[in-house]
C-alpha positions in Angstrom: -68.6 5.4 31.3 -72.0 3.9 31.2 -72.0 1.1 33.3 -70.6 1.3 36.9 -71.5 -2.2 38.4 -68.5 -4.0 40.0 -66.4 -0.8 38.5 -63.3 -0.1 40.7 -62.9 3.8 41.8 -60.4 5.2 43.5 -60.8 8.7 45.8 -58.1 10.6 47.3 -59.2 12.9 50.4 -61.6 10.4 50.4 -62.7 10.2 54.3 -64.6 14.1 54.2 -65.8 16.6 51.9 -65.8 16.2 48.3 -64.1 12.9 48.5 -66.3 11.1 51.0 -69.2 12.2 49.1 -67.9 10.6 45.8 -67.3 7.6 47.3 -70.9 7.6 49.0 -72.1 7.8 45.2 -69.6 5.0 43.8 -71.3 2.7 46.5 -74.7 3.5 45.7 -73.6 2.4 42.1 -72.6 -0.7 42.8 -68.8 0.0 42.4 -65.7 -1.3 44.3 -64.5 1.7 46.3 -60.9 2.4 47.6 -60.6 5.4 50.1 -57.2 7.3 50.1 -56.6 9.6 53.0 -54.0 10.3 55.0 -56.3 11.0 58.8 -56.4 7.3 59.9 -59.4 8.2 62.1 -61.6 9.6 59.6 -60.5 7.0 57.3 -61.3 4.2 59.4 -64.9 5.9 60.0 -65.3 6.3 56.1 -64.8 3.1 55.5 -67.1 1.4 57.8 -69.5 3.8 57.1 -69.5 2.5 53.4 -68.8 -0.9 54.1 -72.2 -1.2 56.2 -74.6 0.2 53.2 -73.4 -3.4 51.5 -70.4 -1.7 49.7 -67.0 -3.4 49.1 -64.4 -0.8 50.5 -60.9 -0.6 51.1 -59.5 1.9 52.9 -55.5 3.1 52.1 -53.4 5.6 54.5 -52.1 8.1 51.6 -50.4 11.4 51.7 -51.2 12.1 48.0 -48.1 14.2 48.3 -45.5 11.6 48.4 -45.3 9.3 44.9 -44.7 6.4 46.4 -47.7 6.5 48.5 -49.6 6.8 45.2 -47.6 4.0 43.9 -48.2 1.9 46.9 -52.3 3.0 47.0 -52.3 1.6 43.2 -50.5 -1.6 44.2 -52.8 -2.1 47.1 -55.8 -1.4 44.6 -54.5 -4.0 41.9 -54.0 -6.4 44.6 -57.2 -6.2 46.1 -59.5 -5.7 42.8 -57.1 -6.5 39.5 -58.2 -3.2 37.9 -58.9 0.5 38.2 -62.1 2.4 36.1 -62.1 5.6 37.8 -59.5 7.7 39.9 -60.6 10.7 41.7 -57.6 13.2 42.2 -59.3 14.7 45.1 -57.1 15.6 47.9 -56.3 19.3 48.5 -56.0 21.6 51.2 -56.4 25.6 51.1 -53.3 27.1 52.5 -52.6 29.8 54.4 -54.4 33.3 53.4 -52.5 36.6 52.5 -49.9 38.3 50.2 -48.0 36.5 47.8 -44.8 38.2 49.3 -45.4 37.3 52.6 -45.9 33.3 51.9 -42.9 31.7 53.0 -41.5 28.6 50.8 -42.9 26.1 53.0 -46.2 27.6 52.6 -45.8 27.3 48.9 -44.4 23.8 49.3 -47.4 22.5 51.1 -49.9 23.7 49.1 -48.0 22.7 45.8 -47.0 19.3 47.3 -50.8 18.4 47.8 -52.7 20.3 45.8 -51.0 19.8 42.8 -48.1 16.9 42.8 -51.1 15.2 44.3 -52.7 15.1 41.0 -49.7 14.7 38.9 -48.7 11.4 41.0 -52.6 9.9 40.6 -52.3 11.0 36.8 -48.6 9.3 36.5 -49.4 6.3 38.0 -53.0 5.3 37.3 -53.6 6.3 33.8 -50.8 3.5 32.5 -53.0 1.1 34.3 -56.2 2.3 32.5 -54.5 2.4 29.1 -52.9 -1.1 29.5 -56.3 -3.0 30.6 -58.0 -1.0 27.6 -61.9 -1.0 29.1 -63.9 2.5 29.6 -62.2 4.9 32.4 -62.6 7.9 34.0 -60.2 10.3 35.5 -61.5 13.3 37.9 -59.8 16.0 39.1 -60.5 18.2 41.7 -59.8 21.8 41.3 -61.8 24.8 42.4 -63.6 27.9 40.9 -60.2 29.5 42.1 -59.0 27.8 38.7 -61.1 30.1 36.8 -61.0 33.2 38.7 -58.2 35.0 40.6 -58.8 36.6 44.0 -56.3 38.4 46.4 -54.7 36.8 49.3 -55.4 33.3 48.3 -52.4 33.8 45.5 -50.9 29.9 46.6 -53.8 28.1 46.3 -55.3 29.7 43.2 -52.0 28.8 41.4 -52.4 25.2 42.2 -56.0 25.1 41.3 -55.5 27.3 37.8 -53.0 24.5 37.2 -55.0 21.7 37.6 -57.5 22.9 35.0 -54.9 23.3 32.4 -53.7 19.8 33.5 -56.9 18.3 33.3 -57.7 20.0 29.6 -54.2 18.5 28.0 -54.7 15.5 29.4 -58.2 14.9 27.8 -56.8 16.4 24.5 -53.5 13.9 24.9 -56.0 11.1 25.9 -58.2 11.7 22.8 -55.4 11.6 20.5 -54.4 8.9 21.3 -57.9 7.5 21.3 -58.0 6.2 24.6 -61.3 5.1 26.3 -60.5 7.5 29.1 -62.5 10.5 29.6 -61.3 13.6 31.8 -63.3 15.8 34.0 -61.8 18.6 36.2 -64.2 19.7 39.1 -64.5 23.1 39.8 -66.7 24.1 42.5 -68.2 27.4 44.1 -68.4 26.8 47.8 -68.7 23.5 50.0 -68.9 23.3 53.5 -66.4 20.4 54.6 -64.3 19.1 57.5 -62.3 22.7 58.4 -59.5 20.8 59.6 -59.0 19.6 55.6 -59.0 22.3 53.8 -57.2 25.6 55.0 -55.9 24.1 58.5 -52.2 23.3 58.4 -51.4 20.4 59.8 -48.1 19.8 61.9 -46.6 18.0 59.3 -47.5 18.1 55.7 -50.0 16.0 54.6 -52.7 15.7 51.7 -56.5 16.2 53.0 -59.8 16.3 51.2 
């Protein structure tokens, strides 16, 4: 994509950290921005911040681990703006450090539901919309350097991030084969200073937080 003015961007985990930085960048480019996040207070503050700089923004409370939340996010986006050009599947959690054999099934489920299923839900929901409108579009999946390396005591996190990297590569190849005007990027950052309550802090209820 080369022209961003008045195009529509959706960012999950968009109320803090990398997601909020993405939302700010898209707003500066003149895009209409949808911020999705599970944390209502942070979402309200992020929506207000983006609106205060003169951008068009919509905040949607979204738990990316639930497919129905992503489907509702897409429906609200289309109702408000009629189209989607950039989707950033960014929401994620760090998980609880420890040896693999010490991780409970609930530990695994929490990290996989948010990190991996959040990306899967985003692809399954938004890529068909992009294919249908046929305009230039782009998918950005947030992985990590943890998707390229393997370190002890972070196995649940590494497993999901490795999966996101290969899913992104496969999606790129499949869209290219189909001749679609949809690009794919996978973000593999080394270290990001973000809200400590977002990545690595386990909520009382599993939820997708960027």
